[in-house]
C-alpha positions in Angstrom: -4.4 -38.5 62.1 -5.5 -41.8 59.9 -8.4 -42.6 61.7 -9.6 -38.9 60.7 -8.8 -38.8 57.4 -10.6 -42.6 57.2 -13.5 -40.8 58.7 -13.8 -37.7 56.4 -13.7 -40.3 53.1 -16.4 -42.3 54.8 -18.3 -38.8 55.3 -17.6 -37.9 51.7 -19.1 -41.2 50.2 -22.0 -41.3 52.8 -22.9 -37.7 51.9 -23.0 -38.5 48.0 -25.6 -41.3 49.1 -27.5 -39.2 51.2 -27.7 -36.6 48.7 -28.9 -38.8 46.1 -31.6 -40.9 48.2 -33.1 -38.5 50.5 -33.4 -35.2 49.0 -36.6 -34.5 47.5 -35.8 -32.2 45.5 -32.7 -34.1 43.6 -35.1 -36.8 43.2 -37.8 -34.5 41.4 -35.3 -33.0 39.4 -33.0 -35.5 38.3 -29.9 -33.9 39.3 -28.2 -36.7 40.4 -26.9 -39.2 37.7 -24.9 -41.9 39.4 -23.2 -45.2 38.1 -20.8 -47.8 38.4 -19.8 -51.4 38.2 -17.7 -54.0 40.4 -15.7 -56.2 38.7 -14.1 -59.6 39.5 -11.3 -60.9 37.1 -9.6 -64.3 37.5 -6.9 -65.7 35.7 -5.3 -69.5 36.2 -2.7 -71.6 34.3 -2.2 -75.1 35.1 1.1 -77.5 33.5 1.9 -80.9 34.0 4.9 -82.3 32.0 4.9 -79.4 29.4 8.1 -79.4 28.0 8.0 -75.8 27.1 8.1 -75.4 31.1 5.8 -72.8 33.1 4.8 -72.5 36.8 1.1 -73.1 38.0 -0.6 -70.2 39.0 -3.8 -68.4 40.3 -5.0 -64.7 40.5 -7.4 -62.4 41.1 -8.6 -58.7 41.2 -11.5 -57.1 42.2 -12.2 -53.4 41.4 -15.2 -51.1 42.2 -15.8 -47.8 40.1 -18.3 -45.7 41.0 -19.3 -41.7 39.5 -21.3 -39.4 41.4 -22.6 -36.7 38.9 -24.7 -34.1 40.0 -25.8 -30.4 38.1 -28.5 -28.3 39.0 -28.8 -24.4 38.2 -25.1 -23.4 37.6 -23.9 -25.9 39.9 -21.8 -29.3 38.9 -20.1 -32.0 41.0 -18.3 -34.9 39.6 -16.8 -37.5 42.1 -15.2 -40.8 41.1 -14.4 -43.5 43.5 -11.6 -46.2 42.2 -10.6 -48.8 44.1 -9.2 -52.3 43.4 -7.2 -55.1 45.0 -5.8 -58.0 43.2 -3.4 -61.2 44.3 -1.6 -64.0 42.7 0.0 -67.2 43.6 2.6 -68.8 41.6 4.1 -72.4 42.4 6.1 -72.4 45.6 6.1 -68.5 45.7 4.7 -66.3 48.4 1.4 -64.7 47.4 1.9 -61.4 45.9 -0.2 -58.4 45.2 -1.1 -57.4 41.7 -3.1 -54.2 42.2 -3.9 -52.1 45.5 -5.6 -48.8 44.9 -7.7 -46.3 46.4 -8.3 -43.2 44.7 -11.1 -40.3 44.8 -11.5 -37.6 42.5 -13.9 -34.6 43.2 -14.6 -31.6 41.1 -17.3 -29.0 42.3 -18.0 -26.3 39.3 -20.2 -23.2 39.4 -21.0 -21.6 36.1 -18.7 -18.5 34.8 -19.7 -18.4 31.4 -19.9 -20.8 28.4 -18.5 -24.1 29.4 -16.2 -22.8 31.6 -16.9 -22.8 35.7 -15.2 -21.8 38.8 -13.7 -24.6 40.7 -12.3 -26.3 43.6 -11.2 -29.9 43.1 -10.0 -32.8 45.7 -8.0 -35.9 44.9 -7.0 -38.6 47.3 -5.2 -41.5 46.6 -3.5 -44.3 49.0 -3.6 -48.2 49.3 -4.8 -50.9 51.3 -2.2 -53.4 52.5 1.3 -53.3 52.9 3.6 -53.3 49.8 7.1 -55.4 50.1 10.7 -55.5 48.3 10.7 -58.8 48.0 8.0 -61.0 48.6 9.8 -64.3 49.5 12.7 -62.8 51.6 12.5 -63.4 55.5 12.0 -61.1 57.1 10.4 -59.4 54.2 11.1 -55.4 54.0 8.3 -53.3 54.0 8.2 -50.2 51.6 4.7 -48.9 51.7 1.3 -49.5 53.3 -2.2 -47.9 54.1 -1.8 -44.1 53.8 1.9 -44.7 53.6 2.1 -43.2 51.3 -1.0 -40.9 50.9 -1.5 -38.3 48.6 -4.0 -35.1 49.0 -4.5 -32.8 46.3 -7.0 -29.9 46.7 -7.1 -26.0 45.2 -9.5 -23.7 43.1 -9.1 -23.6 39.5 -11.4 -23.2 36.3 -13.1 -26.1 34.9 -14.3 -26.9 31.1 -17.0 -29.4 30.7 -18.3 -30.5 27.7 -20.6 -33.5 29.6 -19.9 -35.8 32.3 -17.6 -37.6 30.1 -15.3 -35.2 28.8 -13.8 -32.5 30.9 -10.3 -30.6 32.0 -9.7 -29.0 35.1 -6.9 -26.3 35.7 -6.1 -25.4 39.1 -3.0 -23.2 39.3 -2.8 -22.9 43.2 -2.8 -26.3 44.2 -1.7 -27.9 47.6 -0.3 -31.3 47.8 0.2 -33.2 51.0 2.1 -36.3 51.0 1.6 -38.4 54.5 3.6 -41.7 55.6 4.4 -43.6 58.2 7.3 -43.3 60.7 9.0 -46.2 58.8 9.2 -44.9 55.8 10.1 -41.5 56.7 12.9 -40.3 54.3 11.2 -41.8 51.0 8.3 -40.2 48.7 9.5 -36.7 48.9 9.4 -36.5 52.7 12.0 -35.4 54.8 13.7 -38.1 57.4 12.3 -37.6 60.6 9.0 -36.2 59.1 6.0 -37.8 58.3 4.2 -35.2 56.0 5.5 -33.1 53.4 3.5 -30.0 51.8 3.9 -29.0 48.1 2.1 -25.9 46.3 2.2 -25.9 42.6 0.0 -26.6 39.2 -2.3 -29.2 38.6 -4.3 -30.4 35.7 -6.7 -33.2 35.2 -8.2 -34.2 32.0 -11.0 -37.0 31.5 -12.3 -38.7 28.5 -14.8 -41.6 28.3 -16.0 -42.4 24.7 -17.7 -45.7 22.9 -15.7 -46.2 20.2 -17.0 -49.0 18.8 -20.5 -50.8 20.1 -19.8 -52.3 23.5 -16.0 -50.9 23.4 -15.5 -48.2 26.0 -12.2 -46.1 26.6 -11.8 -44.2 29.6 -8.9 -42.1 29.9 -8.0 -40.0 33.0 -4.6 -37.9 32.5 -3.0 -36.1 35.8 -0.4 -33.3 35.6 1.3 -31.6 38.7 4.3 -29.1 39.1 5.6 -27.6 41.9 6.3 -24.0 42.3 8.4 -24.5 45.6 11.2 -27.0 44.1 11.8 -27.9 40.7 9.1 -26.7 38.8 10.3 -28.6 35.8 9.9 -32.0 37.8 6.5 -32.9 37.3 4.6 -35.7 37.9 2.4 -37.7 35.5 0.0 -40.0 35.9 -2.1 -41.9 33.1 -4.9 -44.4 33.1 -6.2 -45.9 30.4 -9.5 -48.5 31.2 -10.7 -50.8 28.3 -13.9 -52.3 28.6 -15.0 -54.7 25.7 -18.5 -56.0 27.1 -19.4 -59.6 25.9 -22.9 -60.0 27.5 -24.6 -58.0 30.4 -22.5 -59.6 33.1 -19.3 -60.5 31.3 -16.6 -58.3 29.8 -12.7 -57.9 28.8 -10.9 -55.6 30.8 -7.6 -53.9 29.9 -6.3 -51.6 32.6 -3.0 -49.5 32.0 -1.7 -47.1 34.2 1.7 -45.0 33.3 3.3 -43.0 36.3 6.3 -40.6 36.6 7.1 -39.4 39.8 10.6 -39.3 41.2 9.9 -39.0 44.6 8.6 -42.3 44.5 11.2 -43.7 42.2 13.8 -42.7 39.8 12.0 -45.0 36.8 8.8 -44.7 35.1 6.4 -46.8 36.9 3.7 -49.0 34.6 0.7 -51.6 35.7 -1.4 -53.8 33.2 -3.9 -55.8 34.2 -5.8 -57.8 31.5 -8.8 -60.4 32.0 -12.2 -61.5 31.6 -14.1 -60.4 34.5 -17.7 -60.5 35.8 -19.1 -57.3 35.3 -22.0 -56.2 37.9 -23.7 -52.7 37.0 -24.3 -50.8 40.3 
């Protein structure tokens, strides 16, 4: 099943590139407006006879964000690919992950009237490599892996769109499928002895990107999901804030914050923050 899913992801990205590069109609009408960036962030600290204490450490993160935006006639299609991976090493401790993310979000719309469109959306979330409860333990206890969990959302709805940097998609008929490895069965909302879980509920996704002041960009991504089949008030909330402060064409200061509330994965609110000076390559 995982090979099939990986093949589908490849086809989605490949189709977007092909549609932009090989379609004479799209080239002449400039229906595609694509953009993206590759960022490399590194941080390091070193101490020698430092009385206040501290551990030598080094770490780095790489990320790729790419937007495929299509608009022609009554049709629009917005696809965002967001992926990141990071590692850190402190003194004599084991190498640990600081970031690990695969996310693809796609919304297809057909104008209904005004700024509203009929829509169909799909969202995929997972990670690249194993995660461990304690990276210094021997043996280490694996708590997650590639497509374990893997989250798949899809469903029809209504899209309100001001432009490619401001839109809201509401989907009251959303299917949510969670997949895990047999080793993680019983976690992430999947029943013991099973490797998949199906949910049906309401999904809302809000996207807003703005240049707050010159060369300072704020990107906000907010997602809400509530399940009809279980406890409707047990909502999943995911908020991402990406702040980019450009120094010049190639260097930027980046702050990435993500806050997640998902009782299926953890009883506590999850948070992640990454800050650093990065090498920024426009694509």
